[in-house]
C-alpha positions as semicolon CSV with decimal commas, in nm:
position;residue;x (nm);y (nm);z (nm)
1;M;0,002;-0,013;0,016
2;T;0,168;0,365;-0,115
3;L;0,105;0,668;0,108
4;T;0,065;0,977;-0,104
5;A;0,064;1,296;0,057
6;D;-0,228;1,531;0,006
7;R;-0,043;1,848;-0,204
8;P;-0,238;2,157;-0,179
9;A;-0,485;2,260;-0,481
10;T;-0,242;2,573;-0,535
11;E;0,000;2,388;-0,674
12;D;-0,126;2,251;-0,964
13;A;-0,328;2,563;-1,003
14;K;-0,117;2,816;-1,266
15;P;-0,268;3,147;-1,261
16;A;-0,426;3,217;-1,604
17;G;-0,367;3,512;-1,816
18;R;-0,059;3,769;-1,868
19;P;0,200;3,661;-1,562
20;V;0,188;3,977;-1,305
21;K;0,484;4,208;-1,383
22;V;0,709;4,291;-1,025
23;R;0,846;4,642;-1,045
24;A;1,220;4,691;-0,968
25;R;1,370;4,844;-0,671
26;G;1,340;5,220;-0,735
27;E;1,096;5,165;-1,021
28;S;0,826;5,421;-0,992
29;S;0,436;5,340;-1,083
30;K;0,306;5,497;-1,381
31;L;0,097;5,701;-1,175
32;A;0,412;5,834;-0,983
33;S;0,563;5,900;-1,302
34;V;0,254;6,065;-1,429
35;L;0,229;6,303;-1,155
36;S;0,646;6,369;-1,115
37;H;0,643;6,437;-1,504
38;G;0,317;6,692;-1,486
39;T;0,442;6,857;-1,128
40;L;0,794;6,970;-1,349
41;I;0,656;7,113;-1,662
42;L;0,426;7,287;-1,391
43;A;0,709;7,414;-1,229
44;S;0,889;7,505;-1,594
45;L;0,580;7,680;-1,696
46;I;0,589;7,902;-1,363
47;A;0,949;8,016;-1,411
48;L;0,979;8,005;-1,788
49;F;0,623;8,240;-1,741
50;P;0,818;8,587;-1,631
51;V;1,087;8,607;-1,904
52;L;0,849;8,505;-2,182
53;Y;0,585;8,789;-2,068
54;I;0,921;9,040;-2,050
55;A;0,940;8,927;-2,439
56;Y;0,588;8,960;-2,505
57;I;0,556;9,321;-2,351
58;S;0,909;9,410;-2,572
59;L;0,698;9,349;-2,896
60;G;0,453;9,669;-2,841
61;P;0,510;10,000;-2,984
62;D;0,361;10,212;-2,719
63;D;0,452;10,311;-2,346
64;N;0,168;10,184;-2,208
65;D;0,119;9,840;-2,364
66;Y;0,185;9,667;-2,087
67;L;-0,141;9,764;-1,931
68;H;-0,324;9,607;-2,180
69;P;-0,114;9,291;-2,317
70;A;-0,386;9,149;-2,480
71;K;-0,388;9,452;-2,763
72;I;-0,023;9,334;-2,807
73;M;-0,059;9,082;-3,070
74;D;-0,239;9,301;-3,309
75;K;0,055;9,529;-3,349
76;A;0,352;9,330;-3,263
77;T;0,669;9,488;-3,376
78;F;1,080;9,448;-3,327
79;A;1,099;9,842;-3,322
80;N;1,195;9,876;-2,976
81;Y;1,514;9,618;-3,022
82;S;1,587;9,882;-3,306
83;R;1,531;10,188;-3,110
84;V;1,733;10,021;-2,857
85;L;2,000;9,942;-3,022
86;S;2,035;10,279;-3,222
87;D;1,885;10,570;-3,038
88;T;2,047;10,484;-2,680
89;D;2,382;10,372;-2,544
90;F;2,356;10,016;-2,561
91;L;2,640;9,910;-2,740
92;S;2,840;10,147;-2,489
93;W;2,678;9,975;-2,175
94;F;2,730;9,661;-2,333
95;G;3,135;9,710;-2,362
96;S;3,138;9,847;-2,024
97;S;2,961;9,500;-1,871
98;A;3,185;9,282;-2,073
99;I;3,485;9,429;-1,978
100;V;3,390;9,397;-1,621
101;A;3,207;9,054;-1,646
102;G;3,514;8,933;-1,806
103;G;3,743;9,041;-1,556
104;T;3,565;8,948;-1,256
105;T;3,555;8,598;-1,400
106;V;3,928;8,553;-1,499
107;I;4,044;8,693;-1,158
108;G;3,768;8,595;-0,930
109;V;3,792;8,207;-1,090
110;L;4,171;8,222;-1,046
111;I;4,192;8,328;-0,687
112;A;3,907;8,126;-0,571
113;A;4,076;7,828;-0,758
114;S;4,462;7,903;-0,601
115;T;4,248;7,927;-0,254
116;G;4,071;7,656;-0,299
117;Y;4,342;7,436;-0,360
118;A;4,572;7,528;-0,131
119;V;4,299;7,486;0,142
120;S;4,241;7,168;0,002
121;R;4,637;7,038;-0,006
122;M;4,801;7,209;0,254
123;R;4,776;7,208;0,625
124;F;4,918;7,557;0,703
125;P;4,823;7,755;1,063
126;G;4,477;7,910;1,015
127;H;4,375;7,684;0,681
128;R;4,021;7,620;0,866
129;Q;4,000;7,980;1,028
130;L;4,042;8,123;0,647
131;M;3,791;7,899;0,487
132;W;3,543;8,044;0,794
133;T;3,646;8,378;0,752
134;L;3,554;8,398;0,377
135;L;3,239;8,207;0,464
136;V;3,143;8,506;0,688
137;T;3,216;8,757;0,478
138;Q;2,869;8,653;0,291
139;M;2,690;8,733;0,558
140;F;2,701;9,134;0,514
141;P;2,417;9,274;0,291
142;I;2,562;9,511;0,004
143;A;2,426;9,824;0,207
144;V;2,700;9,754;0,453
145;L;2,936;9,690;0,257
146;I;2,889;9,972;0,015
147;V;2,983;10,224;0,194
148;P;3,352;10,112;0,299
149;M;3,409;9,983;-0,042
150;Y;3,361;10,336;-0,104
151;Y;3,541;10,486;0,073
152;I;3,843;10,272;0,024
153;L;3,831;10,320;-0,341
154;S;3,809;10,666;-0,356
155;N;4,165;10,636;-0,154
156;L;4,283;10,443;-0,418
157;Q;4,149;10,666;-0,700
158;M;3,950;10,388;-0,824
159;L;3,608;10,546;-0,877
160;D;3,463;10,541;-1,213
161;S;3,668;10,307;-1,310
162;Y;3,680;9,933;-1,473
163;T;3,968;9,815;-1,244
164;G;3,759;9,898;-0,948
165;L;3,460;9,780;-1,013
166;I;3,640;9,468;-1,088
167;L;3,802;9,406;-0,779
168;V;3,468;9,468;-0,593
169;Y;3,276;9,218;-0,759
170;S;3,597;8,955;-0,739
171;A;3,620;9,028;-0,333
172;T;3,208;8,935;-0,392
173;T;3,261;8,619;-0,574
174;V;3,583;8,494;-0,436
175;P;3,416;8,336;-0,105
176;Y;3,172;8,151;-0,240
177;C;3,381;7,993;-0,548
178;A;3,659;7,950;-0,319
179;W;3,461;7,685;-0,107
180;L;3,296;7,537;-0,424
181;L;3,638;7,454;-0,568
182;K;3,768;7,315;-0,221
183;G;3,518;7,077;-0,215
184;Y;3,562;6,974;-0,566
185;F;3,963;6,931;-0,534
186;D;3,913;6,709;-0,237
187;T;3,769;6,487;-0,486
188;I;4,076;6,486;-0,717
189;P;4,339;6,210;-0,534
190;M;4,678;6,320;-0,383
191;E;4,846;6,055;-0,597
192;I;4,813;6,300;-0,889
193;D;5,018;6,582;-0,706
194;E;5,269;6,337;-0,611
195;A;5,336;6,184;-0,943
196;G;5,375;6,526;-1,073
197;R;5,648;6,632;-0,821
198;V;5,782;6,294;-0,926
199;D;5,766;6,406;-1,304
200;G;5,954;6,715;-1,175
201;L;5,678;6,960;-1,158
202;S;5,675;7,265;-0,900
203;P;5,383;7,333;-0,676
204;F;5,250;7,559;-0,933
205;G;5,292;7,328;-1,223
206;T;5,099;7,075;-1,068
207;F;4,824;7,279;-0,986
208;W;4,832;7,442;-1,350
209;R;4,900;7,163;-1,539
210;L;4,727;6,844;-1,384
211;I;4,491;6,958;-1,131
212;L;4,282;7,230;-1,315
213;P;4,229;7,059;-1,597
214;L;4,069;6,780;-1,379
215;A;3,860;7,041;-1,202
216;R;3,718;7,143;-1,544
217;P;3,325;7,108;-1,410
218;G;3,378;7,327;-1,098
219;L;3,618;7,569;-1,321
220;A;3,261;7,607;-1,519
221;V;3,061;7,654;-1,217
222;A;3,229;7,934;-1,054
223;A;3,301;8,104;-1,379
224;F;2,948;8,074;-1,452
225;Y;2,841;8,259;-1,095
226;S;3,117;8,527;-1,129
227;F;2,980;8,619;-1,498
228;L;2,617;8,654;-1,386
229;T;2,736;8,828;-1,048
230;A;2,893;9,076;-1,257
231;W;2,639;9,073;-1,577
232;G;2,360;9,139;-1,382
233;E;2,465;9,353;-1,076
234;V;2,333;9,714;-0,995
235;A;2,403;9,819;-0,671
236;Y;2,802;9,894;-0,698
237;A;2,782;9,956;-1,063
238;S;2,539;10,231;-0,992
239;T;2,746;10,390;-0,693
240;F;3,085;10,319;-0,852
241;M;3,040;10,426;-1,178
242;L;3,000;10,784;-1,215
243;S;3,032;10,850;-1,584
244;S;2,739;10,761;-1,799
245;S;2,981;10,615;-2,083
246;K;3,073;10,379;-1,826
247;Y;2,745;10,250;-1,731
248;T;2,686;9,881;-1,709
249;L;2,383;9,736;-1,880
250;A;2,210;9,672;-1,548
251;V;2,256;10,048;-1,469
252;G;2,161;10,168;-1,801
253;L;1,831;9,960;-1,793
254;S;1,745;10,205;-1,512
255;S;1,790;10,494;-1,703
256;F;1,448;10,399;-1,920
257;V;1,265;10,500;-1,601
258;S;1,220;10,825;-1,432
259;E;1,041;11,005;-1,226
260;H;0,817;11,149;-1,474
261;D;0,859;10,934;-1,752
262;H;0,877;10,563;-1,853
263;Q;0,966;10,347;-2,105
264;W;0,868;10,010;-2,014
265;Q;0,885;9,916;-2,381
266;L;1,209;9,984;-2,459
267;M;1,325;9,849;-2,102
268;A;1,189;9,503;-2,201
269;A;1,368;9,472;-2,484
270;T;1,669;9,588;-2,328
271;S;1,616;9,307;-2,074
272;V;1,580;9,033;-2,329
273;L;1,888;9,167;-2,536
274;I;2,060;9,173;-2,172
275;A;1,996;8,798;-2,129
276;I;2,087;8,670;-2,430
277;P;2,451;8,667;-2,335
278;A;2,387;8,522;-2,035
279;A;2,210;8,257;-2,171
280;F;2,506;8,165;-2,434
281;V;2,708;8,136;-2,138
282;F;2,507;7,907;-1,965
283;Y;2,490;7,709;-2,249
284;L;2,858;7,675;-2,310
285;V;2,876;7,547;-1,940
286;Q;2,558;7,374;-1,883
287;R;2,706;6,997;-1,890
288;H;2,941;7,070;-1,618
289;L;2,718;7,215;-1,397
290;V;2,545;6,896;-1,237
291;T;2,890;6,790;-1,199
292;G;3,093;7,088;-1,070
293;L;2,762;7,155;-0,817
294;T;2,757;6,812;-0,689
295;A;3,092;6,712;-0,616
296;G;3,231;6,697;-0,301
297;A;2,902;6,731;-0,121
298;A;2,951;6,400;0,023
299;K;3,294;6,519;0,138
300;S;3,421;6,797;0,415
């Protein structure tokens, strides 16, 4: 007599239809994916709306078209851009901004890179205090700094000069950029420095020929931040630049609005023209931005 155990009915029964798909770890459901993409699209539209609205207002030919934006579509024109380029000092403002922004980017990034590299690689007395001091300088608002800076530039006879404004902007951008680049240099192995010394390179040669090429993403972020700071800043430029021929774009933009007159359509057109170089610089460095901003985030 053979004894056989009763097998559960569920073992013999096979599910009918298509097999159930099991989501992999970290894979979101279709509903979650739709909601996340919808949220991102909505956030993008909210962020783009002010820019698109300014570009739309710039097409209105009259001073008060911004009060009735729906009527602009029937009479849209690019005449405001022609007026800005031919009837104002836009090209002079553009040249001043290019000089100041370019100088700030070069000088600020070089100082910040050398500072960040020194603190990352060298253990000299006070290296931690130096970085915290740089961080503390970021806590002071412009209204507090503008008076002592004006006094310093006046004593150095650097008021109404590109050099003075570049130094002011460099002093503003270096603290943040130094912290950023220090974190990026920390991610570069020390063995690269040692290999450079073995090959006969000086410390500066190692920094210039080996480390800086590897730190390109971090340098791109620092350069972009320095450029935008100098390109769009108003308070320092309007205080330290006394001659109208040396106005930057941000200062020249304010000349379209006075106590008795306002030319909002020209201001909107000028704003669009100002944004184009900034967008171009962003396009050049955008592939380095994520890497440069996140590198060193988990390493102190």
